[in-house]
N, C-alpha and C positions, 0 to 999 in steps of 0.2 A: 683271153680272160675267161675264166670258168664262172658261170653264172650259179648263184646261190639261191634257190627258191626259198621265198618267205611267206608263201600263200597261207601257211597255217597261222601266222602271226596277225594279219589284218587284211581284209578283202581289198582295200584300196591300194595296200603295197603291192599285193599280187598283180593287180590291173596294171600298175606303174612298171612292174618289172617283167610283164609278159612279152615285151618286144625285145629282150636281150638277145644278143647273138654274139658269135665269137670275135668279131671285129670291134676293137675299142673305139675308133672313130665312129662306125656306123651306129654303135650301141648309144653313144652320147646324142648323136643327132636324132635318132628315132624316139629316144625317151623324151628329149625336149619337145618335139611336135606333139607327141601324144599328150603331154600335160596341157599345152595351149589349146588343143582342139577340145578337151574335156572341160574347160572353163565355160560357163553360161555367158553370153554376150551382154555387155554392160547397156543399161537402158538410158536412152537421152533424158536429160532433166527437162521438166516441163518449162515451156517459156513463160514468163511473168506477162499478166494481162497489163497492157498500157494503162496509166492511171487515168487518161482523158476519159475513155469510154466507161470506165467504172464509175467516175464523178458523174458523167451525164446519166447514166443509168440509174443512179439513185436520186439525183435531184429532180429528175423529170417528173416522177410522181408526186413529189412535194409541191412542185411548180402547178401541176394538174390540180391538185387539191385546192390549193389558193385560187385558182381559176374558177373552180367550183363554188367557192365560198362567195365570190363576187357577183355571182348571178341568182342566189337565193332570193325568195320572196317572203319566207315567214320564219319565225323563230324555230319551229320544229326542223325545218329543212337546214337550218344554219347549224343546229345541233348535230344533224347526221353529217354535214359537211366537216365539221370540227373533228368528228370521230375519224373520218378519212384522213384528215391532215395529222392527226395523233399518231395514227398507224405508219403512214408514210414516212413521217419525220423519224419516228422510233426506228424503223428498218433502215433508212438511209444512214442514221448515226452509227448504228451497228455495224453495216457493211463498210462504211469509211474508215471506222476504227481498226478493221482488219486489213485495209488496203494496203498495198505495197506503193506508197507514194514516193517518187524521187526525193533524194535528200534536200533538193533546193526548195521543195514545198511541203516537206514533211511535217513542219510546225503549222502551216496554213492548213493542211488537210485535218491535223488534229484539232485545231481551232474550230474548224467547220464542223467536225463531227460533234464537238461539245455544244455547239450553238444549236445544231439540230436537235439535240437532246434537251436543251432549255425550250426550243419551240415546242417540242412534243410535250413537255410539262405544262407549257402556258396553254396549249389547246385543251389539255385535260383539266386544267383549273377553269378555263372559260365554260367548260361543259358543266363543271360543279357549279359555277356561279349562276347557271341558267336553271339547274336543277333546285338550287337553294332560293331562287328568286332574288338573287342580289342583282341579276339583270333581268328584266322582264319586258322587253321589247327588242325587235331586231336591231333598231339603231343603236340601242345600248350595247347589244351584244358584240355588234360589229366593232364599236368604238373601245371595246374591252379588248378585243384581239388586236386592233390596231395599235394599242399601247404595249404590245408584247415585246419584252426585251429579246426574246428569241428571233423574231423577224429581223430586228435591226442587226443582231449578231451574225445571222446567218448572210444577209446582204453584205456586211462588212467582209465576212471571210471570202465570199465568192468574189468580191471586187478584187482582193488580193490574189487570188488564184488566176482571175482572168488577166491581170497585170503579168502574171508570170507564164501566161500562154495557155491556161486551161480555162476556156470560156464555156458557159452554159447558158441556158434559158431560164431566167427566174424573174418573175414579176409579181411584186407586192401590189395587191388591189388598193384602190382607193377607199379608204374607210374613214367615217366621220369621227370626229372628237367627241369625247364625253361631255354631256352638257349638265346644267343644273338650273333649269327654268322653274319659275315659281308665279304664283298670282298674288294680288293684293290680298291681304288678310279680309276675310268677309266677302269676297267676290263671289258671285253666283255663277256656277258652271250650268246648272240647269234651273230656270226660274219658272215657277207656275204663277199662277194669278195674285197670290198673296193678298187676298181680299178679306182674310178672316181676322181673328182677334187674338189667336194663339201666339205664344212667344216660344223659341226654341233657342237654348243657350248651349254652347259648346265651350269647353276648356280644353285646350291641347297642350298639356304640359309634357309632351313627348320631344323627342329630337328628330322627328320626322313631320313634314307636311301632311295634311290630311284633307279628304273630301268627304264631308258627311252628308248622306242622302236620306230623305224622308220618302219612303216607299208605301205606296196605297195600292193594295190589290195586285202586287207585283210589278207596279209601274212606279218609276221615279217621278216624284211631283217636285221636289227642290233638292238641290245639291249645293253646298256651300263650301268653299275652300277655307280652311282654318289654317294658318301657318305654325310653324313649330313654335312651341313656347307661348302661344298666343291664344285670345279668346275671342269670339264672335257670336252675335246674335242675330237670329232669324225672325223677323217679325211679319205678322200677317199671315200665320199658318191657319188654313181652313178647317172646319171641323172633319174629324175622321180619326181612324185608329191607325196609326202608323208603324211600319217596322222601320228601324234604323240601321243602316249599313254604313261602314266605315272603310275607306280605302286610304291606306298610308304608304308614303314612299319619298323618294328624291326625284327631282326632275319630272315636272308635270307637262305633259305633252297634251297641249289644248286641242289640237285636231284629231288625236286618237282618244282623248278624255281618258288618260290614264298615265300613271307614273312608270318611268321607264327603269327605275333602279330601286332595289331595296323594298320591294312591294310586300304589302300585308293586306288581307282582305277578311273582315270580320263583321259579325252581326249581333247586335244586341238582342239577348234572348227574350227579353220582356218587350211588349209592344207600348206605344205612347199613344193613349187616346186623347183627342182634343174635342172639347163640347163647349160651345157658347152658352153661358147662362149669365148670372148675376155678375160673376167675374170671368175674366178671361183665363184660359189654361196656359200654364207656363211650366216647361221642363227644362232641365239642365242637366247635362252628361259631362263626365270627365273622361279624356281618352287615356289618361294615365292612371295606374292603380292609386287607390287612396285607402286610408286606413279604415274609414268607416263606410266605404262603398258598398252599395246594395244591388249592383247591377252587374250581370254576368254577360260575357261575350263568347261567341264561338267562331272559330275560322270557317272560312266560306271558299269552296272551290272557285277559284277566279273564272272558271267557264261558265258557272251559273250565278255569278255576281251580276246584279242589275246595272246596266249601262247609267252611268251618273247623268 
């Protein structure tokens, strides 16, 4: 067979035909061998990472964040721990949504990723509640997280995966229940001598309990609990010019002398002088806005609020 050169048509064709010789059988064999040698070697497909290690790798940081939460001693540290939980739950949800779970547990893996997303949202909301003072004590913040739907859903999803052979370490800390404690209307939180002739009347027409304090020279002299929607009188106020501070909220912690939820801290801008004379002095305040009210209040930083 006579070879016909085609180098002028295409470089690749010229390379293919370079091994042509006069022998028909030899030509076919050489040409076939040249083509195989010229192809790049196929790369092996990467092996899939087993689902078990992926699951453990992403649940462990969430579990560690929960362990950190159970050991905090104040509200500020609890907020920082919530931030860690927020981040770890978000990252775990994202990673498990992309994980290659076996078909037998694919639905459970998807449920776990969604549950972690709910937990991340619960942690973010809990931080928002602290900032807004909807919760204002460590016990209340812990109870708020304890009621998290995300915690329950993550536990349920992991229980299913454990039954399918994919076990992880996940411990939900013991967290308190939310409370709604109160005192009897008119109960004294702090009680001075009450040997004077003055009277102090409080009308609490709001939807929150309140503790009203008479403060003299920066020191609390009398503090009285006034229930929501109720009135109370304080008799025997001694002479002096008092500032009036009001703490409002839900769930009165008698040990801490503070509300644990929905807290508000205000001060009446005017002071209240008491002076014994021919008649005793009597002052009355309302905690709810009234049409003909003539007293103004201002918010007070809780860190500078006098202890009741």
